[in-house]
C-alpha positions, 0 to 999 in steps of 0.5 A: 530497524523496526523503528525505521520501518514503522516511521516510513510506513507512517510517512507513506500513510500520511502521504496517501491521505493527501491523495497527491501523487507527488507526496506519495512519490517522495516517500518511495525509493526512486526504484520502488516496485509494487507487486499486486495479487488480485487472483484475477478477481479484480482489475490489477497490474499483472506485472510488477509496477516499477518506479516511484511515479508509477507506484504512487499512481497505483496507490492513488488509484486505490484511495478514492472513497477509502479509509486507510489505516496502519495495522500489523501484517505478519508482525510489521506495520502495513497499510489497510485500505477499506471502503465502508468497512470492506477491505479492498487492499492490504499492503505490506511494505519493505523499506530501505533507510528512509523510503519504501522500496517494495509494496506487496499489494493484496487485492484478492477479495478471497484473501481479504475477508478476515480484514473486513470490519462490518 
């Protein structure tokens, strides 16, 4: 199933690059959930974000002025968002057959230092 996972992550990245909520939502399972880890250091939802539309809006909020890449996180294709080489989010993705079902969004600056490209 790694090929399916990688394809879903590629489609999610392409949708994110459009910056359009509807495009992102189309790659998410209707019951998708996003869990954010900000460590209380940056603004982020405290509770899981549930539903494709809300998760898509969360992603859109992270994207302005950012570069998005697909990189390996724990051996799986994931998304990394950077601004001026500084990582602002690392997003691990769980997938079903054709869509992303869960996003694990690391926003805690202390956990992102190793992802910076300065």
